[in-house]
C-alpha positions in Angstrom: -20.2 75.1 41.2 -23.2 73.0 39.5 -25.4 73.4 42.7 -24.7 77.3 43.0 -25.7 77.9 39.4 -28.7 75.8 39.9 -29.9 77.6 42.9 -29.5 81.0 41.3 -31.2 80.1 38.3 -34.3 78.6 39.9 -34.8 81.4 42.1 -35.5 83.8 39.1 -37.6 82.9 36.1 -36.4 86.1 34.0 -32.7 85.1 34.5 -33.8 81.5 33.3 -35.1 83.0 30.0 -32.3 85.4 29.5 -29.7 82.6 30.0 -31.5 80.3 27.4 -31.4 83.1 24.8 -27.8 83.9 25.4 -26.7 80.1 25.7 -27.9 78.8 22.5 -25.6 81.0 20.4 -22.8 80.5 22.7 -22.9 76.7 22.3 -23.2 76.9 18.6 -20.1 79.3 18.6 -18.0 76.8 20.6 -19.0 73.7 18.7 -19.3 75.0 15.2 -16.4 77.4 15.0 -13.6 76.5 12.6 -10.1 77.0 13.2 -10.0 80.6 12.9 -8.1 80.6 9.7 -5.0 78.8 10.9 -3.1 76.4 8.8 -4.7 73.3 8.1 -3.9 70.3 10.2 -5.7 67.3 8.4 -5.5 66.1 4.9 -8.3 64.9 2.7 -5.8 63.0 0.5 -3.7 60.5 2.5 -1.2 58.1 0.9 -3.1 55.0 1.2 -1.2 51.9 -0.2 -2.6 49.9 -3.0 -1.8 46.7 -0.8 -1.3 46.7 2.7 1.5 44.5 4.0 2.7 43.8 7.2 6.3 44.8 8.5 8.9 42.4 9.7 9.6 42.4 13.6 13.0 43.5 13.0 12.0 46.6 11.2 9.3 47.2 13.8 11.5 46.7 16.9 14.0 49.7 15.6 11.0 51.9 15.7 8.9 50.9 18.8 11.7 49.8 20.9 14.1 52.9 20.6 15.7 53.3 24.0 16.1 56.6 25.7 19.4 58.6 25.6 19.5 62.3 26.3 21.4 62.9 23.0 18.2 61.6 21.1 15.9 64.3 22.7 15.0 66.8 20.1 15.9 70.4 20.9 13.2 73.4 21.3 10.3 71.0 22.0 6.9 72.1 22.0 5.5 69.2 24.1 6.3 66.2 25.9 3.8 63.4 26.3 4.1 60.7 28.9 3.0 57.4 27.8 2.6 55.8 24.3 -0.4 54.2 24.4 -2.9 55.3 21.6 -4.2 58.2 23.6 -0.6 59.8 23.7 0.4 58.8 20.1 -2.8 60.3 18.7 -2.1 63.5 20.4 1.6 63.5 19.3 0.6 63.0 15.8 -1.9 65.6 15.8 0.3 68.2 17.3 3.0 67.1 14.8 0.6 67.8 11.9 0.0 71.3 13.4 3.8 71.9 13.1 4.7 71.2 16.6 7.9 69.1 17.8 6.8 66.3 20.2 8.6 64.1 22.6 6.9 60.9 23.6 8.2 59.0 26.6 7.6 55.4 27.5 8.6 53.6 30.6 8.2 50.2 29.1 10.7 48.7 26.8 8.6 49.0 23.7 5.9 51.9 22.8 2.3 51.2 22.2 0.5 50.5 25.6 -2.1 47.9 25.0 -1.2 47.6 21.5 1.8 45.7 23.0 2.6 42.4 21.6 5.3 39.8 22.5 6.8 36.7 21.1 7.8 33.7 23.0 8.9 30.1 21.8 8.1 31.3 18.3 4.3 32.4 19.0 3.2 36.0 18.9 0.5 37.1 21.5 -1.4 40.3 21.8 -1.9 41.7 25.3 -4.8 44.3 24.9 -6.0 44.8 21.5 -8.3 41.6 20.5 -10.7 43.3 18.0 -11.7 46.9 16.8 -15.0 48.2 15.2 -15.5 50.9 12.8 -12.7 50.1 10.6 -15.3 48.9 7.8 -14.6 52.1 5.6 -12.1 54.9 5.2 -15.2 57.0 5.4 -15.4 56.1 9.1 -15.0 59.0 11.5 -12.8 57.1 14.0 -10.8 55.3 11.0 -10.1 58.5 9.3 -8.7 60.0 12.4 -6.5 56.9 13.0 -5.5 57.2 9.6 -4.6 61.0 9.9 -2.3 59.7 12.8 -0.5 57.0 10.9 -0.7 58.3 7.3 -3.1 55.7 6.2 -0.6 53.0 6.5 -2.5 50.3 8.8 -4.2 47.3 7.2 -7.3 45.7 8.6 -8.5 41.9 8.5 -12.3 41.5 8.8 -13.3 38.9 11.4 -16.3 36.6 10.9 -19.8 38.0 10.5 -20.3 36.5 13.8 -17.8 38.3 15.6 -18.5 37.1 19.1 -20.1 33.7 20.2 -22.0 33.7 23.6 -22.1 30.7 25.6 -24.0 30.1 28.9 -23.6 26.9 31.0 -20.7 24.4 31.4 -19.5 21.4 29.6 -22.1 19.6 27.4 -24.9 21.8 28.7 -23.8 25.2 27.3 -25.9 27.2 25.0 -24.5 29.1 22.2 -25.5 32.4 20.7 -24.0 34.0 17.5 -23.6 37.7 17.7 -23.8 39.1 14.1 -22.3 42.7 13.0 -24.9 43.9 10.6 -28.1 45.3 12.3 -30.8 43.4 10.3 -28.7 39.8 10.6 -28.2 40.5 14.5 -31.9 40.9 15.0 -32.9 38.0 12.9 -30.3 35.8 14.6 -31.8 36.4 17.9 -35.3 36.0 16.7 -34.3 32.5 15.6 -33.6 31.8 19.4 -36.4 34.2 21.0 -39.3 34.3 18.5 -41.7 35.8 21.1 -39.2 38.6 21.9 -39.2 40.6 18.6 -40.6 43.8 20.5 -37.8 43.6 23.1 -35.1 42.9 20.4 -36.4 45.8 18.3 -36.6 48.1 21.2 -32.9 47.3 22.3 -31.4 48.0 18.9 -33.3 51.2 18.8 -31.8 52.1 22.5 -28.4 51.3 21.2 -28.6 53.5 18.1 -30.3 56.2 20.1 -27.1 56.5 22.3 -25.0 56.6 19.3 -26.8 59.6 17.9 -26.4 61.4 21.3 -22.9 60.5 21.9 -21.5 63.8 20.9 -23.0 64.9 24.5 -20.1 63.0 26.3 -17.7 64.7 24.2 -19.3 68.3 24.1 -19.2 68.5 28.1 -15.5 67.8 28.0 -14.7 70.6 25.4 -17.0 73.2 26.2 -16.1 75.6 29.2 -17.1 74.4 32.5 -19.1 77.3 33.4 -21.2 77.1 30.2 -21.6 73.4 30.8 -22.8 73.9 34.5 -25.4 76.6 33.2 -26.7 74.4 30.5 -27.1 71.6 33.1 -29.0 74.0 35.4 -31.3 75.4 32.9 -32.3 72.0 31.3 -30.8 73.0 28.1 -28.0 70.2 28.2 -31.0 67.6 28.0 -32.5 69.3 25.2 -29.3 69.4 23.1 -28.6 65.8 24.1 -30.2 62.9 25.6 -27.0 61.2 26.6 -27.1 62.1 30.3 -30.6 61.0 30.8 -29.8 57.6 29.3 -26.3 57.4 31.2 -28.2 57.4 34.6 -29.8 54.1 34.1 -27.8 50.8 34.6 -27.5 48.3 31.7 -29.4 45.8 34.0 -32.0 48.3 34.5 -32.6 48.8 30.8 -32.4 45.4 29.8 -34.6 44.3 32.5 -37.4 46.8 31.5 -37.3 45.4 28.0 -37.7 41.7 28.7 -38.3 39.4 31.5 -36.3 36.8 29.8 -33.0 36.2 31.9 -31.2 34.5 28.9 -32.0 37.4 26.5 -31.0 40.1 29.2 -27.7 38.3 29.3 -27.2 38.2 25.6 -28.0 42.2 25.7 -25.5 42.6 28.2 -22.6 40.0 27.7 -19.9 42.8 26.2 -19.5 44.3 29.6 -16.3 42.4 29.9 -14.9 44.7 27.6 -15.0 47.5 30.1 -15.0 45.6 33.1 -18.2 46.8 35.0 -20.9 44.3 35.7 -24.4 45.3 34.3 -26.0 45.9 37.6 -23.5 49.0 38.0 -22.5 50.0 34.6 -24.0 52.8 32.7 -26.1 51.7 29.6 -24.9 54.6 27.7 -21.3 53.4 27.7 -22.7 49.9 27.0 -24.7 50.9 24.0 -21.7 52.7 22.5 -19.7 49.7 22.7 -22.4 47.5 21.1 -23.0 49.9 18.5 -19.2 50.2 17.9 -19.5 46.6 16.3 -22.6 46.9 14.3 -20.6 47.4 11.1 -18.2 44.6 11.7 -15.0 43.8 13.9 -11.7 44.0 12.6 -8.2 42.9 13.6 -4.9 44.9 12.6 -3.0 43.1 9.7 0.3 42.0 11.1 -1.0 42.2 14.9 -1.5 45.1 17.2 2.1 46.4 17.1 1.6 47.5 13.4 -0.7 50.3 14.8 2.2 51.6 17.0 4.7 51.3 14.4 2.9 53.1 11.7 1.8 55.8 14.6 5.5 56.2 15.7 7.1 56.2 12.3 4.6 59.1 11.3 5.4 61.1 14.5 9.0 60.8 13.7 8.6 61.7 10.0 7.1 64.9 11.4 10.0 66.0 13.4 9.1 64.2 16.8 10.5 61.2 18.8 9.1 58.3 20.7 11.8 56.8 23.2 11.1 53.9 25.6 12.7 52.7 28.9 12.1 56.5 29.8 10.4 56.3 33.2 9.0 59.9 34.0 9.3 60.2 37.8 8.2 63.8 38.0 6.2 66.6 36.4 8.2 69.8 37.0 6.4 72.9 38.0 7.8 76.4 38.0 7.2 79.0 40.7 3.9 79.8 39.3 2.9 76.2 39.7 2.8 75.8 35.7 3.9 72.3 34.1 7.1 73.1 32.3 8.9 69.9 31.9 9.7 66.3 33.2 12.2 64.2 35.0 13.2 61.1 33.6 15.0 58.6 35.6 17.4 55.9 34.1 20.2 54.1 35.4 20.4 55.8 38.6 20.3 59.1 36.7 18.0 62.0 36.4 17.5 63.9 33.3 15.3 67.1 33.4 13.6 67.7 30.0 11.5 71.0 29.4 8.5 72.0 27.1 5.7 74.4 27.4 3.0 71.8 27.1 3.1 68.4 29.1 0.5 65.9 28.2 -0.1 62.7 30.5 -1.2 59.6 29.0 -0.3 57.8 32.2 -3.7 57.6 33.9 -5.4 60.0 36.4 -4.3 58.3 39.4 -0.6 57.9 38.1 -0.6 61.8 37.2 -2.1 63.3 40.2 -0.7 60.6 42.7 2.9 59.8 41.5 3.9 62.7 39.4 2.8 65.8 41.1 3.5 67.1 44.6 0.8 66.1 47.2 -0.1 69.8 47.6 -1.1 70.3 44.1 -3.0 67.0 43.9 -4.9 68.0 46.9 -5.8 71.3 45.5 -6.9 69.8 42.2 -9.0 67.3 43.9 -10.8 69.9 45.9 -11.1 72.3 43.1 -11.9 70.1 40.0 -12.5 66.7 41.1 -10.2 64.7 38.8 -9.7 62.1 41.5 -13.0 62.9 43.5 -14.8 61.3 40.5 -12.2 58.4 39.9 -11.9 55.1 41.5 -9.9 52.1 40.4 -11.6 49.8 37.8 -11.2 46.0 37.9 -8.2 44.1 36.8 -7.8 40.9 34.9 -5.7 37.6 34.2 -4.7 36.5 30.7 -3.6 32.9 29.6 -1.4 32.8 26.7 -1.2 29.4 24.8 1.0 28.3 21.9 -0.5 25.5 19.7 1.1 23.3 17.5 -0.7 23.3 14.1 -2.4 25.9 11.9 -5.8 27.6 11.9 -7.1 25.2 9.2 -5.7 22.2 10.9 -7.0 23.1 14.4 -10.5 24.4 13.0 -9.9 27.7 14.7 -12.5 30.7 14.2 -11.7 34.4 13.8 -14.8 34.8 16.2 -14.2 35.3 20.0 -15.8 33.5 22.4 -17.5 34.7 25.8 -18.1 31.8 28.2 -20.3 32.3 31.1 -20.9 29.6 33.8 -24.8 31.1 34.0 -26.9 33.9 32.6 -26.7 35.8 36.0 -24.0 37.9 35.2 -23.8 40.7 37.7 -24.3 37.9 40.5 -21.8 35.7 39.3 -19.1 38.4 39.0 -20.0 39.9 42.2 -19.8 36.7 44.0 -16.4 35.8 42.1 -14.7 38.9 42.8 -15.5 38.8 46.8 -14.0 35.3 47.1 -10.6 34.5 48.4 -7.9 33.9 45.7 -8.0 30.0 46.3 -11.7 29.8 45.9 -11.6 32.4 42.9 -9.1 30.2 41.0 -11.6 27.1 41.1 -14.7 29.3 40.4 -13.8 31.7 37.3 -17.4 32.7 36.1 -16.4 34.1 32.6 -13.9 33.8 29.9 -13.1 35.6 26.7 -11.4 33.4 24.4 -9.4 34.7 21.3 -7.5 33.2 18.5 -5.3 36.0 16.9 -3.6 33.8 14.6 -7.2 33.2 13.2 -7.8 36.8 12.9 -4.6 37.8 11.2 -4.2 37.0 7.5 -0.5 37.5 7.6 0.0 34.9 10.6 0.5 31.9 8.5 3.4 33.6 6.5 4.7 34.9 9.7 4.5 31.8 12.0 3.7 28.7 9.6 2.2 25.9 11.5 1.6 27.6 14.7 -1.4 29.1 16.2 -1.8 31.3 19.5 -4.7 31.3 21.8 -5.2 34.4 24.5 -7.9 33.9 27.2 -9.0 36.6 29.3 -11.1 37.0 32.7 -11.5 39.4 35.3 -9.4 39.4 38.6 -9.3 41.1 42.0 -6.0 43.0 42.6 -6.0 42.0 46.2 -5.6 38.5 45.4 -2.0 39.1 44.4 -1.5 42.3 46.4 1.1 40.6 48.8 3.7 40.1 46.1 3.5 43.7 44.5 6.9 44.7 46.2 8.7 41.5 44.8 10.7 41.9 41.5 9.1 40.7 38.3 9.9 37.1 37.4 11.1 36.5 41.1 7.7 36.8 42.8 8.3 33.2 44.4 6.7 29.7 44.5 3.4 30.7 46.3 2.7 33.3 43.6 3.5 31.1 40.6 1.4 28.4 42.0 -1.6 30.5 42.4 -1.0 32.0 38.8 -0.9 28.4 37.4 -4.1 27.3 39.5 -6.0 30.0 37.8 -4.6 29.2 34.5 -5.0 25.6 34.5 -8.7 26.0 35.5 -9.2 28.6 33.0 -7.6 26.4 30.3 -9.9 23.6 31.2 -13.0 25.8 30.8 -11.7 26.7 27.4 -11.3 22.9 26.4 -15.0 22.6 26.9 -15.5 24.7 23.9 -12.5 23.8 21.8 -11.6 20.0 22.9 -9.3 19.3 19.7 -6.8 21.6 21.3 -6.1 19.6 24.3 -2.8 17.6 23.2 -1.9 20.7 21.0 -0.3 22.9 23.6 3.4 23.8 22.9 3.6 27.0 25.2 1.6 28.1 28.3 1.9 31.2 30.4 -0.3 33.4 32.8 -0.4 36.8 33.6 -1.8 38.4 36.8 -2.8 41.8 37.9 0.7 42.2 38.8 1.8 41.7 35.2 -0.2 44.4 34.1 0.8 46.9 36.6 4.4 46.2 35.8 4.2 46.4 32.0 1.4 49.0 31.6 2.2 51.0 34.7 -1.5 50.6 35.9 -1.6 51.7 39.5 -3.8 48.5 40.6 -3.6 46.5 37.3 -6.9 48.2 36.5 -6.8 47.4 32.6 -9.6 49.7 31.7 -8.3 52.7 33.9 -10.8 54.2 36.3 -14.0 52.3 36.9 -16.9 52.5 34.2 -19.6 52.6 36.8 -22.6 54.9 36.9 -20.9 57.8 38.7 -18.5 58.0 36.1 -21.2 59.2 33.6 -23.1 61.9 35.5 -22.7 65.5 34.0 -20.5 66.5 36.8 -18.1 63.6 36.5 -17.8 63.7 32.6 -17.1 67.4 32.8 -14.5 67.0 35.4 -12.7 64.3 33.7 -11.4 66.3 31.0 -8.3 66.9 28.8 -7.5 70.7 30.3 -6.5 70.4 34.0 -6.6 73.4 36.6 -2.5 73.1 36.3 -1.5 75.6 33.3 0.7 73.6 30.9 -0.7 70.3 31.8 -3.2 68.2 29.7 -4.5 64.6 30.2 -5.3 62.0 27.5 -6.0 58.4 27.3 -9.1 56.2 28.3 -9.8 57.9 31.7 -10.7 60.9 30.0 -13.4 59.5 27.7 -14.1 55.8 27.8 -12.1 52.8 27.8 -10.9 50.8 24.9 -8.8 51.5 21.7 -11.2 54.0 20.1 -12.0 55.6 23.4 -8.4 56.5 24.0 -8.1 57.5 20.3 -10.9 59.9 20.6 -9.5 61.4 24.0 -6.3 62.1 21.8 -8.4 64.2 19.5 -10.3 66.0 22.4 -6.7 66.7 24.0 -5.4 68.1 20.9 -8.4 70.4 20.7 -7.6 71.6 24.2 -4.1 72.3 23.5 -4.1 73.9 20.0 -6.7 76.4 21.0 -9.0 75.7 18.0 -11.6 73.2 17.2 -9.6 70.4 15.4 -12.7 68.1 15.8 -14.7 70.2 13.2 -11.5 70.5 11.1 -11.1 66.7 10.9 -14.9 66.5 10.0 -14.5 69.1 7.0 -11.6 67.0 5.7 -13.6 63.9 5.8 -16.5 65.5 4.1 -14.2 66.7 1.6 -12.7 63.2 1.0 -16.2 61.8 0.7 -17.2 64.1 -2.0 -14.2 63.3 -4.1 -14.7 59.7 -3.6 
């Protein structure tokens, strides 16, 4: 479609001028229109509590672990959401605000997706949410939307100003750098280490900010009609409206290499790629810059742990008349004779239950939706016509090490900062070589670690788990290292599988102890997860924790336009990190875009208007 429009326009200058004159008002119409006089969805006056308090585990479990039973399904449903990650819950909450009755179905035994936490031997561990940006103010756009989806009940703990510590080298030879959240402090801190690189540091920060200013371009191509996006692209108007896709065509490594020849500074500019899993050589600088900018006003952790996010979102959905049920595996999306999505089939205990609604939303990921939940004939047609799978490939997986420690934060001298530890500043080369190794080789040559202490971030931890601390360590992993055991039952995959996991875990922990030697004799609980663990609990097809790969091809105009909420199958919509970008806020914003596609009104501008109204009052 894109090439056909381009050929037509380039062949006739008069057509080009005419199209420009028509396109500008059309874009303004689609982007600036209000809700068409329909009832307000969002509120400028949320019931923020005077003091945030965490909720007890027993109370939380009653809400986020509500098991499926057919009698619990509300009657006369308006929508069914498959999956309860933040992308799914935000859609359900927004539709609920619009007066729709929504059912959310989760295959796992608790709702929340990557907000999932678990408790073992008296220690609580997070599994996917380690820190979040843009929670510094109730006037932050992303926080305001999250508050709309949770009735403003989620509390936040600010992390240290140096929210990340970056280390290169091993043992006593490592070199550490503090990454500060305030822009001026960030630049001053780097200048202390690189006094001759002021120009590069200034240009890097400006480049990050430039992407932030143009980020609406990524959202815009997902909500404008496809024919309009293709015409804007063909005429060159898209690059006039937004610079996003000019920037997104360059890799992170390419951009930072142009800024400085200093390999160490290049690596500091690039280190946070671990949060989306694609090495700087292959990742889009636009994505990278969005993530860097995300933390420029601080990093935060949910009070009471990530499960608090789920609890408050689910509570609000049910307050609005919806329902969130777990242990409800959707095995099929039901289509009528006209190939319209009209319901889902839930399989539980050897029985199948068909549940119907005029709107089906999948938060299960692009691969699961099109390869597992729809007939192959429909998938093939969708791939050919709209490219949902043409532009998608599996992202990287990861391994986690969970360590319970005897002693509180003060006794163990634990920071609220995260540590990113790299064996060298050759980030792309190290990761590429590591992921190409055999499993046995890789277990002894892990090139990078992310180390986090949730117990030091959460101010309610000591009240909930006195005298104890928790450490979570994450590194990238290749799914193929563990693929031979994928058909085995969880917790029963055999000695060889457990041995390989423990080999990774032991070596990862030893690397962490290079930075925190005081923890060596404090271990009270130790466990390791593999890509298969993530596949089982998160239903990620190849254990791909960040969804489809965030490489350069994902951030072309064609790919970004194709990966959108509204599918070519009537009644079926998509949400989650595959549709926008990875991470908590990316999934949250995908829920906003999906809600816009479903409701047939520009809810994004409605939200902006309510935020402006709130800011005027305050």
